[in-house]
C-alpha positions as CSV (number, residue, x, y, z in Angstrom):
1,M,0.0,0.0,0.0
2,R,2.8,2.4,1.0
3,K,4.7,1.5,-2.2
4,R,1.6,2.1,-4.3
5,T,1.1,5.5,-2.7
6,A,4.8,6.4,-3.3
7,D,4.6,5.4,-6.9
8,A,1.4,7.5,-7.4
9,W,3.1,10.5,-5.9
10,L,6.2,10.1,-8.1
11,T,4.0,9.9,-11.1
12,W,1.5,12.7,-10.3
13,W,3.2,15.1,-7.9
14,Q,3.5,17.9,-10.5
15,V,-0.2,17.9,-11.4
16,L,-1.1,17.6,-7.7
17,L,0.9,20.7,-6.9
18,L,-0.7,22.5,-9.8
19,G,-4.1,21.5,-8.4
20,L,-3.1,22.9,-5.0
21,L,-2.0,26.1,-6.8
22,T,-5.5,26.2,-8.5
23,V,-7.2,26.0,-5.1
24,G,-5.3,29.1,-3.9
25,A,-5.6,31.2,-7.1
26,Y,-9.3,30.7,-7.7
27,G,-10.1,30.5,-4.0
28,L,-9.1,34.0,-3.2
29,V,-9.5,35.9,-6.4
30,V,-12.8,34.3,-7.5
31,Y,-14.6,32.9,-4.5
32,G,-13.1,34.7,-1.5
33,F,-13.6,38.1,-2.9
34,S,-17.4,37.8,-3.1
35,V,-17.4,37.3,0.7
36,F,-15.4,40.5,1.3
37,I,-17.7,42.8,-0.7
38,G,-20.2,43.3,2.1
39,P,-17.8,43.8,5.0
40,I,-15.7,46.2,2.9
41,R,-18.7,48.3,2.0
42,D,-19.9,48.4,5.6
43,D,-16.6,49.5,6.9
44,T,-15.5,52.0,4.2
45,G,-18.7,53.2,2.6
46,W,-17.2,52.4,-0.8
47,S,-19.8,51.9,-3.5
48,M,-21.0,48.5,-4.6
49,S,-20.4,49.4,-8.2
50,A,-16.7,50.2,-7.4
51,L,-16.2,46.9,-5.5
52,S,-17.9,45.0,-8.3
53,G,-15.7,46.9,-10.8
54,A,-12.6,45.7,-9.0
55,F,-13.7,42.1,-9.7
56,T,-14.5,42.9,-13.3
57,L,-11.2,44.7,-13.8
58,S,-9.3,41.7,-12.4
59,S,-11.2,39.4,-14.8
60,L,-10.5,41.5,-17.8
61,A,-6.9,42.1,-16.9
62,G,-6.5,38.3,-16.4
63,G,-8.0,37.6,-19.9
64,V,-5.7,40.2,-21.6
65,G,-2.6,39.1,-19.6
66,G,-3.3,35.5,-20.4
67,A,-2.1,36.0,-24.0
68,G,1.3,37.2,-22.6
69,T,1.7,34.5,-20.0
70,G,0.9,31.9,-22.6
71,W,3.6,33.3,-24.9
72,L,6.0,33.3,-22.0
73,L,5.1,29.7,-21.1
74,D,6.0,28.6,-24.6
75,R,9.4,30.3,-24.5
76,A,10.6,30.1,-20.9
77,G,8.6,27.3,-19.3
78,A,6.6,27.1,-16.0
79,R,8.8,28.8,-13.4
80,P,9.0,32.3,-14.7
81,V,5.2,32.4,-15.4
82,L,4.1,30.8,-12.1
83,L,6.6,32.6,-9.8
84,G,6.4,35.9,-11.6
85,S,2.6,35.9,-11.5
86,L,2.6,35.0,-7.8
87,L,5.1,37.6,-6.7
88,S,3.4,40.4,-8.8
89,G,-0.1,39.4,-8.0
90,S,0.3,38.9,-4.2
91,A,2.2,42.2,-3.8
92,L,-0.6,44.1,-5.5
93,L,-3.3,42.3,-3.5
94,M,-1.4,43.2,-0.3
95,A,-1.5,46.8,-1.5
96,A,-5.2,46.5,-2.0
97,A,-5.6,45.2,1.5
98,S,-4.0,48.5,2.7
99,A,-5.6,50.8,0.2
100,P,-6.6,54.1,1.7
101,G,-9.3,54.9,-0.8
102,E,-11.8,53.4,-3.2
103,L,-9.9,54.1,-6.4
104,A,-6.6,52.8,-5.0
105,F,-8.4,49.6,-3.9
106,V,-10.0,49.0,-7.3
107,L,-6.8,49.6,-9.2
108,A,-4.6,47.4,-6.9
109,W,-7.1,44.6,-6.7
110,G,-7.8,44.7,-10.4
111,A,-4.1,44.6,-11.3
112,G,-3.3,42.0,-8.6
113,G,-6.2,39.7,-9.5
114,G,-5.2,40.2,-13.2
115,F,-1.7,38.9,-12.6
116,I,-3.1,35.9,-10.7
117,G,-5.7,35.1,-13.4
118,A,-3.3,35.6,-16.2
119,G,-0.5,33.3,-14.8
120,L,-2.2,30.9,-12.4
121,F,-5.6,30.1,-13.8
122,Y,-6.5,27.1,-16.0
123,N,-5.3,28.8,-19.3
124,V,-1.7,28.2,-18.0
125,T,-2.1,25.1,-15.8
126,M,-3.9,23.1,-18.4
127,A,-1.4,24.0,-21.1
128,L,1.4,23.0,-18.7
129,T,-0.4,19.8,-17.7
130,A,-0.9,18.8,-21.3
131,R,2.9,19.1,-21.9
132,L,3.9,17.4,-18.6
133,Y,1.6,14.4,-19.2
134,P,1.2,13.9,-23.0
135,A,0.5,10.1,-22.6
136,E,-1.8,10.5,-19.6
137,R,-3.5,13.7,-20.5
138,V,-7.1,12.8,-19.5
139,R,-6.2,11.4,-16.1
140,A,-3.9,14.4,-15.4
141,F,-6.6,16.9,-16.3
142,S,-9.0,15.0,-14.1
143,I,-6.6,15.3,-11.2
144,L,-5.9,18.9,-11.8
145,T,-9.6,20.0,-11.9
146,F,-10.7,17.6,-9.1
147,V,-8.2,19.1,-6.7
148,G,-8.9,22.6,-8.0
149,G,-12.6,22.0,-7.4
150,F,-12.0,22.3,-3.7
151,A,-11.3,26.1,-4.1
152,A,-15.0,27.0,-3.5
153,V,-15.5,24.3,-0.9
154,I,-12.5,25.7,1.2
155,Y,-12.5,29.4,0.5
156,F,-16.2,30.3,0.8
157,P,-16.5,29.1,4.4
158,L,-12.9,30.1,5.3
159,A,-13.3,33.7,4.1
160,G,-16.7,33.9,5.9
161,L,-15.1,32.7,9.1
162,L,-12.1,35.1,8.9
163,V,-14.3,38.2,8.2
164,D,-16.4,37.3,11.2
165,L,-13.3,37.0,13.5
166,L,-11.0,39.7,12.1
167,P,-11.2,43.1,10.4
168,W,-11.6,42.7,6.7
169,R,-8.1,44.0,5.9
170,T,-6.4,41.5,8.3
171,A,-8.6,38.7,7.0
172,M,-7.6,39.6,3.4
173,R,-3.9,39.5,4.3
174,V,-4.3,36.1,5.9
175,L,-5.9,34.7,2.7
176,I,-3.2,36.3,0.6
177,V,-0.6,34.5,2.7
178,L,-2.6,31.3,2.3
179,L,-2.6,31.9,-1.5
180,I,1.2,32.1,-1.4
181,V,1.4,28.8,0.6
182,H,-0.8,27.1,-2.0
183,V,1.0,28.4,-5.1
184,L,4.7,28.5,-4.0
185,P,5.4,24.7,-4.1
186,A,4.3,24.4,-7.7
187,A,6.0,27.7,-8.7
188,V,9.3,26.5,-7.3
189,L,9.3,22.8,-8.0
190,V,7.4,22.3,-11.3
191,K,9.9,22.6,-14.1
192,G,9.9,22.6,-17.8
193,G,6.6,23.1,-19.7
194,G,8.2,25.1,-22.5
195,A,7.3,24.6,-26.2
196,A,7.8,21.3,-27.8
197,S,7.2,20.2,-31.3
198,G,3.9,18.4,-32.1
199,P,1.2,18.2,-34.7
200,G,-1.8,20.4,-34.7
201,P,-2.8,23.8,-36.2
202,G,-0.6,25.6,-33.8
203,S,2.6,23.8,-34.8
204,A,5.2,25.7,-36.7
205,A,8.7,25.2,-38.0
206,P,11.5,27.0,-36.1
207,G,11.3,30.7,-36.8
208,E,7.7,30.5,-37.9
209,G,6.0,30.7,-34.5
210,G,4.0,33.8,-35.3
211,R,2.8,32.5,-38.6
212,G,1.8,29.2,-37.0
213,V,-0.2,31.0,-34.3
214,R,-1.8,33.3,-36.9
215,D,-2.7,30.4,-39.2
216,A,-4.2,28.4,-36.3
217,L,-6.4,31.3,-35.2
218,L,-7.7,31.8,-38.7
219,S,-8.4,28.1,-39.3
220,R,-12.0,27.0,-39.6
221,E,-11.6,24.5,-36.9
222,V,-10.2,26.9,-34.3
223,I,-12.8,29.6,-35.1
224,L,-15.7,27.1,-34.7
225,M,-14.1,25.7,-31.5
226,M,-13.8,29.2,-30.0
227,A,-17.3,30.0,-30.9
228,M,-18.5,26.7,-29.3
229,F,-16.5,27.4,-26.1
230,S,-17.7,31.0,-25.9
231,L,-21.4,30.0,-26.2
232,A,-21.0,27.4,-23.4
233,A,-19.0,29.9,-21.3
234,M,-21.6,32.6,-21.7
235,A,-24.4,30.3,-20.6
236,F,-22.3,28.9,-17.7
237,A,-21.4,32.4,-16.4
238,A,-25.0,33.5,-16.6
239,I,-26.2,30.4,-14.7
240,Q,-23.6,30.9,-12.0
241,V,-24.8,34.5,-11.5
242,L,-28.5,34.1,-11.9
243,H,-29.4,30.7,-10.5
244,V,-29.9,31.7,-6.9
245,P,-32.1,34.8,-7.7
246,A,-34.0,32.8,-10.3
247,M,-34.9,30.1,-7.7
248,A,-35.9,32.8,-5.2
249,A,-38.0,34.7,-7.8
250,G,-39.8,31.4,-8.5
251,G,-40.9,31.1,-4.9
252,A,-38.1,29.2,-3.2
253,S,-36.9,30.7,0.1
254,L,-33.4,32.2,0.1
255,G,-32.3,29.4,2.4
256,V,-33.5,26.7,0.0
257,A,-31.9,28.5,-2.9
258,T,-28.6,28.8,-1.3
259,A,-28.7,25.2,0.0
260,V,-29.4,24.0,-3.6
261,A,-26.5,26.1,-4.8
262,S,-24.1,24.7,-2.2
263,A,-25.1,21.1,-2.9
264,R,-24.7,21.8,-6.6
265,G,-21.1,22.9,-5.9
266,I,-20.4,19.8,-3.9
267,L,-21.8,17.6,-6.6
268,S,-19.2,19.0,-9.0
269,L,-16.5,17.1,-7.2
270,P,-17.8,13.6,-8.1
271,G,-18.6,14.9,-11.5
272,R,-15.0,15.8,-12.0
273,A,-13.9,12.5,-10.6
274,L,-16.1,10.6,-13.1
275,M,-14.9,12.6,-16.1
276,G,-11.7,10.6,-16.6
277,P,-13.3,7.1,-16.8
278,V,-16.1,8.4,-19.0
279,V,-13.6,10.1,-21.4
280,E,-11.4,7.0,-21.6
281,R,-14.4,5.0,-22.5
282,F,-16.3,7.3,-24.9
283,G,-13.7,9.9,-26.0
284,V,-13.7,13.7,-25.4
285,M,-16.1,14.7,-28.1
286,K,-18.9,12.4,-27.0
287,T,-18.4,13.3,-23.3
288,L,-18.4,17.0,-24.1
289,G,-21.6,16.6,-26.1
290,L,-23.2,14.7,-23.2
291,V,-22.2,17.5,-20.8
292,Y,-23.8,20.2,-23.1
293,V,-27.0,18.1,-23.3
294,L,-27.1,17.7,-19.5
295,M,-26.5,21.4,-18.9
296,A,-29.2,22.4,-21.4
297,I,-31.8,20.0,-19.9
298,G,-30.7,20.6,-16.4
299,T,-31.0,24.4,-16.7
300,L,-34.7,24.4,-17.9
301,P,-36.2,23.5,-14.5
302,L,-35.2,26.9,-13.3
303,A,-38.0,28.2,-15.4
304,A,-40.5,26.1,-13.5
305,G,-40.4,28.3,-10.4
306,G,-39.6,27.1,-6.9
307,H,-40.9,23.5,-7.2
308,V,-38.6,21.3,-5.1
309,A,-38.6,18.4,-7.6
310,M,-37.5,20.7,-10.4
311,L,-34.8,22.3,-8.3
312,L,-33.5,18.9,-7.5
313,V,-33.3,18.1,-11.2
314,F,-31.4,21.3,-11.8
315,M,-29.1,20.6,-8.8
316,V,-28.2,17.1,-9.9
317,L,-27.8,17.4,-13.6
318,T,-25.9,20.7,-13.7
319,G,-24.0,19.9,-10.5
320,L,-22.5,16.8,-11.9
321,S,-21.8,18.5,-15.2
322,F,-20.6,22.1,-14.8
323,G,-17.3,21.2,-13.2
324,T,-16.3,19.1,-16.2
325,I,-16.7,21.9,-18.8
326,S,-13.3,23.6,-18.3
327,P,-11.3,20.3,-18.4
328,L,-13.2,19.0,-21.4
329,H,-12.6,22.3,-23.2
330,G,-8.9,22.0,-22.3
331,L,-8.6,18.5,-23.5
332,Y,-10.4,19.3,-26.8
333,A,-8.2,22.4,-27.3
334,A,-5.0,20.5,-26.5
335,D,-5.7,18.0,-29.2
336,V,-6.6,20.7,-31.8
337,Y,-3.6,22.9,-31.0
338,G,-0.9,20.3,-30.6
339,E,1.9,21.1,-28.2
340,R,4.3,23.5,-29.9
341,R,2.2,26.7,-29.3
342,I,-0.3,25.5,-26.8
343,G,0.6,28.1,-24.2
344,T,0.2,31.0,-26.6
345,L,-2.9,29.6,-28.2
346,M,-4.7,28.8,-25.0
347,G,-3.8,32.2,-23.7
348,L,-5.4,33.9,-26.7
349,Q,-8.3,31.5,-26.4
350,S,-8.7,32.5,-22.8
351,L,-8.8,36.2,-23.8
352,V,-11.5,35.7,-26.5
353,V,-13.6,33.3,-24.4
354,S,-13.4,35.4,-21.2
355,L,-14.4,38.6,-22.9
356,L,-17.3,37.0,-24.6
357,S,-18.4,35.0,-21.5
358,A,-18.6,38.3,-19.6
359,L,-21.5,39.2,-21.8
360,G,-23.6,36.3,-20.6
361,P,-24.7,37.7,-17.2
362,V,-25.2,41.1,-18.8
363,L,-27.4,39.9,-21.7
364,L,-29.4,37.6,-19.4
365,G,-29.8,40.5,-16.9
366,L,-31.2,42.7,-19.7
367,T,-33.5,39.8,-20.7
368,V,-34.8,39.5,-17.1
369,D,-35.4,43.3,-16.9
370,A,-37.2,43.4,-20.3
371,S,-39.4,40.3,-19.8
372,G,-40.1,40.9,-16.1
373,G,-39.1,37.3,-15.2
374,Y,-36.5,34.6,-15.5
375,G,-38.4,32.2,-17.8
376,I,-37.1,33.6,-21.2
377,A,-33.6,34.0,-19.7
378,V,-33.5,30.4,-18.6
379,V,-34.6,29.2,-22.1
380,C,-31.9,31.4,-23.6
381,M,-29.2,29.8,-21.4
382,A,-30.4,26.3,-22.3
383,A,-30.4,27.3,-26.0
384,A,-26.8,28.5,-25.8
385,F,-25.7,25.1,-24.7
386,G,-27.8,23.6,-27.5
387,A,-26.0,25.9,-30.0
388,A,-22.7,24.8,-28.6
389,L,-23.7,21.2,-29.1
390,L,-24.6,22.0,-32.8
391,L,-21.1,23.5,-33.3
392,L,-19.5,20.4,-31.8
393,L,-21.4,18.2,-34.2
394,L,-20.4,20.5,-37.0
395,L,-16.8,20.2,-36.1
396,G,-17.3,16.4,-36.1
397,R,-13.9,15.6,-34.6
398,S,-13.2,12.1,-33.3
399,V,-11.1,13.1,-30.3
400,K,-10.2,10.0,-28.3
401,G,-9.7,9.8,-24.6
402,P,-6.1,9.2,-23.8
403,G,-5.4,9.4,-27.5
404,A,-4.8,13.0,-27.9
405,R,-2.5,13.5,-30.8
406,P,1.0,12.1,-30.1
407,A,3.5,14.7,-29.1
């Protein structure tokens, strides 16, 4: 038993450290920040729009910066990207925790969160994992996203506990130190991950990197794939923002709505764990198509109001599915791009998809305002997953499980 554990660690230690990194990066910048908004506003009187703007700015900066970190990953490998993003991001987040005024906080948090998002989010760690485990890509992605899935499970309650016990500035500094603890082992110990030759639209002969990237981005396959990813990401982002108010508007109590949301988050963990065996049996394309179908069908019960049975259908179907969207998109993209320019291409993909996905909650919010209810908005979210499925069928790729293109 001990030998088996040691062998597993020797095989998977790098992706386990990258999963731990993911917990810290997403945990503070994405999940923990939402807990701080209320206490910060109560203590400082800063506007809700400014605090929300800090989160939006960090998301946009991360998307834009992702193109640069992907380029750097291809040329210099993992350590400069991971360590540089950690040092820059954590320093700016510390500055935000000490910001004397609203504008200083927004700019410091936006820039710090942007560095963390650009260099420590999945656009980098998936590209890195694809290079580190070319023969075991599916299992490695499953481990990465399963461990990373604990970000919300850990940071939501931890941030809530800390802001109850400590002033918000002190609580934020504690979580920034915890971010450093999560990220530093991978930033120091995970080596390599630079560009290697391999087939795919992003491959290029030496000296032709720019042309290879440009040709890949202009290829029909990549354009359709990015459109597919963007539709799914828009719908997913809208669901994440609107599912609790939609349940409450349908007659469910806020306690029931938040309980369903929490259980849905927990269900994402077994969903991520099951992804690997399903992909190995049926391939990436069929598994991704199944997830789009489950998300489309599972979203529709939100339009039925607060009926408990319908909410349970929503909770189970989307809970088991939504955590697999990012790793399945990563596996699909890794096969399409090949390995030579995967960092640059996944960084550019992250930029495009993140900008378009930010429109999802806005468009759905406008739909709710115009229609006076959530029914049409819910149908639109389900339709977006349906449209993504049609693009997947149009692409018609036979992407196998562990059989991503050989490096």
